[in-house]
ROBA-734662 format. One line per field, with one value per residue (C-alpha): x, y, z; residue in one letter. Coordinates in nm, 4 decimals. Layout:
REM residues N
c1	(X  ...);
c2	(Y  ...);
c3	(Z  ...);
residu	(a  ...);
***
This chain:
REM residues 322
c1	(0.0000  0.1367  0.0634  0.1432  0.0330  -0.1593  -0.3899  -0.4298  -0.4258  -0.1927  -0.1584  -0.0309  0.3434  0.4868  0.7073  0.9965  0.9746  1.2214  1.4770  1.4539  1.4731  1.7834  1.9417  1.8771  2.0253  2.3351  2.4015  2.3728  2.5766  2.8618  2.8838  2.8518  3.0998  3.3166  3.0872  2.7496  2.6792  2.7468  2.6596  2.6265  2.7173  2.3444  2.1977  1.9912  2.0541  2.2098  2.2816  2.3086  2.4228  2.4000  2.5186  2.3396  2.0278  2.0869  1.9784  1.7094  1.8702  1.7305  1.7737  1.5801  1.4589  1.3948  1.1390  1.2390  1.1346  1.3009  1.3352  1.4855  1.6419  1.7124  1.6263  1.3730  1.3560  1.1351  1.0743  0.8906  0.7355  0.5800  0.3650  0.3270  0.5431  0.6116  0.7819  0.8895  1.0936  1.1716  0.7993  0.7166  0.8453  0.8333  0.7697  0.8191  0.6843  0.8501  1.1489  1.0492  1.2208  1.2321  1.3650  1.4879  1.6076  1.7309  1.5393  1.6509  2.0171  2.2955  2.6485  2.5269  2.2179  2.2860  2.0281  2.0591  1.8651  1.8331  1.7025  1.6145  1.5413  1.2074  1.2736  0.9881  1.0578  1.0136  0.6935  0.5616  0.6509  0.4690  0.1663  0.1606  0.2599  0.0998  -0.2628  -0.2318  -0.5242  -0.7423  -0.6907  -0.9432  -0.9436  -0.7866  -0.6561  -0.2874  -0.2257  0.1132  0.4018  0.5036  0.3512  0.4238  0.2763  0.3297  0.6092  0.4620  0.6597  0.6631  0.8456  1.0838  1.1739  1.2437  1.4496  1.6534  1.7348  1.8357  2.0627  2.2260  2.3322  2.5983  2.7837  2.7524  2.8687  2.8743  2.4976  2.4070  2.3751  2.1273  1.9352  1.9240  1.6897  1.4563  1.4378  1.4001  1.1072  0.9548  0.9896  0.8185  0.5381  0.4833  0.4730  0.2241  -0.0105  0.0165  -0.1275  0.1231  0.0342  -0.1907  0.0904  0.3201  0.0546  -0.0593  0.2826  0.2885  -0.0773  -0.1057  -0.3680  -0.3747  -0.2849  0.0013  0.1510  0.1174  0.2817  0.5591  0.6356  0.6464  0.8870  1.1169  1.1190  1.1952  1.4859  1.6443  1.5653  1.5693  1.8346  1.5911  1.3100  0.9731  0.6267  0.3527  0.1479  0.4266  0.4606  0.0844  0.0784  0.3555  0.1561  -0.1580  -0.3487  -0.5191  -0.3119  -0.5301  -0.5451  -0.1709  -0.0865  -0.3228  -0.2038  0.1647  0.1423  -0.0604  0.2034  0.5206  0.4084  0.5644  0.4445  0.6104  0.8314  0.9285  1.0185  1.2395  1.4103  1.4732  1.6398  1.8553  1.9750  2.0434  2.2554  2.4397  2.5158  2.6520  2.8704  3.0224  3.0867  3.1904  3.3371  3.4510  3.3330  3.2599  2.9077  2.8784  2.9851  2.7425  2.4590  2.5116  2.5537  2.2122  2.0288  2.0335  2.0948  2.1357  2.4040  2.2414  1.9063  2.0859  2.2559  1.9244  1.7337  2.0203  2.0460  1.6684  1.6673  1.9863  2.0294  2.3794  2.5343  2.6519  3.0287  2.9958  2.7564  2.9805  3.2890  3.0945  2.9755  3.3206  3.4622  3.1767  3.2110  3.5857  3.5197  3.2268  2.9563  2.7090  2.7639  2.3906  2.3187  2.3616  2.2003  1.9643);
c2	(0.0000  0.3435  0.6562  0.9625  1.2415  1.2796  1.5592  1.4776  1.8463  2.0375  2.3935  2.6781  2.7176  3.0391  3.2307  3.1859  2.8081  2.7433  2.9831  2.8315  2.4791  2.5688  2.7343  2.4244  2.1985  2.4168  2.4169  2.0397  1.9870  2.1999  2.0140  1.6612  1.6646  1.3541  1.1868  1.0177  1.1139  1.4328  1.5100  1.8863  2.1050  2.1701  1.9297  1.6561  1.7658  1.5247  1.5550  1.2760  1.2580  0.9844  1.0071  0.6912  0.4937  0.2471  -0.1035  -0.1368  -0.0961  -0.1939  0.0269  0.1869  0.5401  0.7374  1.0183  1.2590  1.5089  1.4244  1.6687  1.6138  1.9082  1.7032  1.3480  1.1015  0.8228  0.5226  0.4105  0.0875  0.0005  -0.3424  -0.3618  0.0176  0.2258  0.5994  0.7862  1.1469  1.4075  1.7818  1.8640  1.6387  1.5637  1.2535  1.2383  0.9508  0.9728  0.6629  0.4398  0.2335  -0.0547  0.0619  -0.0493  0.2593  0.3103  0.6127  0.6011  0.9235  1.0312  1.0943  1.2302  1.5512  1.5813  1.3856  1.2974  1.5608  1.5064  1.6506  1.4686  1.6523  1.4498  1.5240  1.6485  1.5103  1.7586  2.0484  1.8918  1.8447  2.2019  2.3391  2.1261  2.2538  2.6189  2.7038  2.7471  2.5214  2.5285  2.2165  1.9659  1.7759  1.4208  1.1641  0.8113  0.8115  0.4471  0.4129  0.6084  0.7504  0.9768  1.1883  1.5293  1.8119  2.0403  2.3777  2.6962  2.7737  2.4497  2.4908  2.8442  2.7334  2.4314  2.6420  2.8912  2.6059  2.4494  2.7867  2.8096  2.5502  2.8441  3.0541  2.8298  3.1176  3.1565  2.7897  2.7834  3.0742  3.0417  2.6649  2.5906  2.8712  2.7566  2.3933  2.4938  2.6793  2.3673  2.1555  2.4144  2.3937  2.0148  2.0171  2.2551  2.0844  1.7641  1.5489  1.7162  1.4363  1.1848  1.3834  1.4983  1.1450  1.0398  1.3106  1.3305  1.1147  0.8442  0.8106  0.4796  0.6475  0.7741  0.4336  0.2524  0.5144  0.4535  0.0774  0.1269  0.3420  0.0690  -0.1989  0.0060  0.0058  -0.3568  -0.5526  -0.7904  -0.9364  -1.1735  -1.0019  -1.1363  -0.9451  -0.9618  -0.7874  -0.5168  -0.4638  -0.4269  -0.1685  0.0234  -0.0037  -0.1700  -0.5025  -0.7621  -0.7558  -0.3743  -0.3423  -0.5986  -0.4384  -0.0802  -0.1775  -0.3602  -0.0784  0.1798  -0.0192  -0.2905  -0.5513  -0.7497  -0.6517  -0.9625  -0.9081  -0.5498  -0.6713  -0.9171  -0.6340  -0.4281  -0.7257  -0.7927  -0.4258  -0.3976  -0.7209  -0.5808  -0.2620  -0.4605  -0.6659  -0.3677  -0.0986  -0.3003  -0.5842  -0.8646  -1.2095  -1.3283  -1.5608  -1.2879  -1.0407  -1.2941  -1.3617  -0.9905  -0.8994  -1.1827  -1.4802  -1.8173  -2.0124  -1.8997  -2.1100  -1.9362  -1.6009  -1.6914  -1.7954  -1.4868  -1.2506  -1.3870  -1.3705  -1.0006  -0.8732  -1.1198  -1.2406  -1.4547  -1.2376  -1.2569  -1.1994  -0.9078  -0.7427  -0.7733  -0.6246  -0.3293  -0.2597  -0.2442  -0.0232  0.2134  0.2525  0.3830  0.5929  0.4278  0.2913  0.4787  0.5103  0.1396  0.1368  0.4650  0.5679);
c3	(0.0000  -0.0931  0.1090  -0.1040  0.1347  0.4573  0.3434  -0.0256  -0.1245  -0.3561  -0.2244  -0.4380  -0.4135  -0.2707  -0.5148  -0.2686  -0.2796  -0.5677  -0.4192  -0.0721  -0.2076  -0.4099  -0.1040  0.1073  -0.1600  -0.1994  0.1762  0.2101  -0.1058  0.0292  0.3603  0.2204  -0.0674  -0.0419  0.2140  0.2287  0.5886  0.7858  1.1490  1.1793  1.4766  1.5212  1.7801  1.6179  1.2564  1.0087  0.6339  0.3783  0.0173  -0.2438  -0.6039  -0.7168  -0.6238  -0.3393  -0.2534  0.0159  0.3580  0.6991  1.0041  1.2884  1.2212  1.5386  1.5823  1.3052  1.0435  0.7115  0.4215  0.0773  -0.1040  -0.4164  -0.5253  -0.3861  -0.1289  -0.0592  0.2996  0.3793  0.7149  0.7102  0.3970  0.3678  0.1336  0.1673  -0.1171  -0.0719  -0.2540  -0.2490  -0.2471  0.0497  0.3975  0.6151  0.9903  1.2343  1.5882  1.7420  1.6665  1.3648  1.1844  0.8240  0.4887  0.3034  -0.0532  -0.2451  -0.5748  -0.7475  -0.7443  -0.9953  -0.9780  -1.1449  -0.9233  -0.6048  -0.3450  -0.0691  0.2526  0.6024  0.9097  1.2300  1.5406  1.7028  2.0558  2.2648  2.5441  2.3005  2.1657  2.5195  2.6166  2.3122  2.3939  2.7526  2.7043  2.3708  2.2795  1.9775  1.7371  1.7360  1.4595  1.2545  1.3982  1.1662  1.2007  1.2909  1.3751  1.2064  1.3572  1.0181  0.7553  0.4468  0.3598  0.1123  0.2337  0.3368  0.2743  0.6490  0.7289  0.4355  0.5499  0.9058  0.8013  0.5568  0.8323  1.0639  0.8022  0.7289  1.0946  1.0115  0.8482  1.1647  1.4515  1.7003  1.6557  1.6997  2.0824  2.0795  1.7545  1.6922  1.9884  1.8787  1.5170  1.6223  1.8422  1.5474  1.3308  1.5968  1.6125  1.2363  1.2602  1.5476  1.3675  1.0284  0.8800  1.0702  1.3994  1.5283  1.4815  1.7117  1.9573  2.0342  2.1667  2.4360  2.5435  2.8534  2.8312  2.4535  2.2955  2.1094  2.4350  2.6009  2.3086  2.2896  2.6575  2.5988  2.3074  2.5209  2.7870  2.5282  2.3908  2.7376  2.8284  2.5021  2.6405  2.8926  2.8056  2.8465  2.7678  2.5888  2.9108  3.1050  2.8411  2.8298  3.2082  3.1931  2.9325  3.1472  2.8636  2.8087  2.6275  2.3164  2.2972  2.3563  2.0876  1.8362  1.8869  1.9053  1.5743  1.4176  1.5113  1.4327  1.1852  1.4185  1.7166  2.0481  2.0448  1.6801  1.7688  2.0548  1.8200  1.5727  1.8484  1.9493  1.5956  1.5221  1.8381  1.7561  1.4121  1.5678  1.8106  1.5294  1.3018  1.5505  1.8405  1.6109  1.8378  1.6935  1.6177  1.9189  2.1607  2.0026  2.0197  2.3896  2.4663  2.3212  2.4956  2.2598  2.4241  2.1005  1.8505  1.5779  1.6309  1.6240  1.2947  1.1353  1.2447  1.1618  0.8078  0.7652  0.8594  0.6928  0.4058  0.4994  0.7757  1.0707  1.0115  0.6361  0.6853  0.9461  0.7227  0.4304  0.6395  0.7847  0.4315  0.3130  0.6084  0.5506  0.2001  0.3183  0.1111  0.3662  0.6909  0.7467  0.7780  1.1546  1.2487  0.9683);
residu	(x  x  x  x  x  x  x  x  x  x  x  x  x  x  x  x  x  x  x  x  x  x  x  x  x  x  x  x  x  x  x  x  x  x  x  x  x  x  x  x  x  x  x  x  x  x  x  x  x  x  x  x  x  x  x  x  x  x  x  x  x  x  x  x  x  x  x  x  x  x  x  x  x  x  x  x  x  x  x  x  x  x  x  x  x  x  x  x  x  x  x  x  x  x  x  x  x  x  x  x  x  x  x  x  x  x  x  x  x  x  x  x  x  x  x  x  x  x  x  x  x  x  x  x  x  x  x  x  x  x  x  x  x  x  x  x  x  x  x  x  x  x  x  x  x  x  x  x  x  x  x  x  x  x  x  x  x  x  x  x  x  x  x  x  x  x  x  x  x  x  x  x  x  x  x  x  x  x  x  x  x  x  x  x  x  x  x  x  x  x  x  x  x  x  x  x  x  x  x  x  x  x  x  x  x  x  x  x  x  x  x  x  x  x  x  x  x  x  x  x  x  x  x  x  x  x  x  x  x  x  x  x  x  x  x  x  x  x  x  x  x  x  x  x  x  x  x  x  x  x  x  x  x  x  x  x  x  x  x  x  x  x  x  x  x  x  x  x  x  x  x  x  x  x  x  x  x  x  x  x  x  x  x  x  x  x  x  x  x  x  x  x  x  x  x  x  x  x  x  x  x  x  x  x  x  x  x  x  x  x  x  x  x  x  x  x  x  x  x  x  x  x);
***
């Protein structure tokens, strides 16, 4: 199933839109030459660059707002597919296991993207301190969505990206612009997706809390009943809403976290597969090998060696972090 936009409308473009889009692309292009991944000095802001389409890549994408200045990308969550480009933006409200693929990029016109982490504290503060306008109720089961990129959000993101050229201004201005971006998100078509994770008592908030707990305790065996109790939900309701938001069952989600961490340990810390398996909570190395290969397409040792080689030449640095 493909989800093109959340609102289904095509608003008139502001006359400034082409200029701002070109400015954003030029800034990202300048900072990413010679690299596919660049962590800026601005907290939570990351640039990426690809000069060719990529194979599908699995990773966990945290709560983020993702803009593309040039090119296009496909992100798959479960059976749902989200395609976005310079005219659209993507939002995730919780950590999601995704399969991502750059679908438009050339050496002459590389894919240029920016990802800004969603700061839940800023979102919560805006919800508490601001008289936000009400939103039209809409279903927001999945923790991801795509919408047309409004000029207000493009302006704010362009100003944030340009701060990379003025490092002395970052400590003062970056928090203000980031807060403005979060405000535009909360009052736009993706607002319900972000609001539901901070409003106490909503299913989105309860599932988000369960996900945060799982991220900290994925090494220990936990039943669905225990997780449901922690979320203060019935087992059936918890299972249904967890799967609706993440596309995975709670135990599948835990397994995904285990295998992602094992992959990181083998690539970054260079431990062997058996040690990584035991570290993340597997008791059977053979089961670990089967499930690792099923998820990543290669046996653990072969996959880790491939990723270490790729990272050294700077071609796939995003595979571990998104």
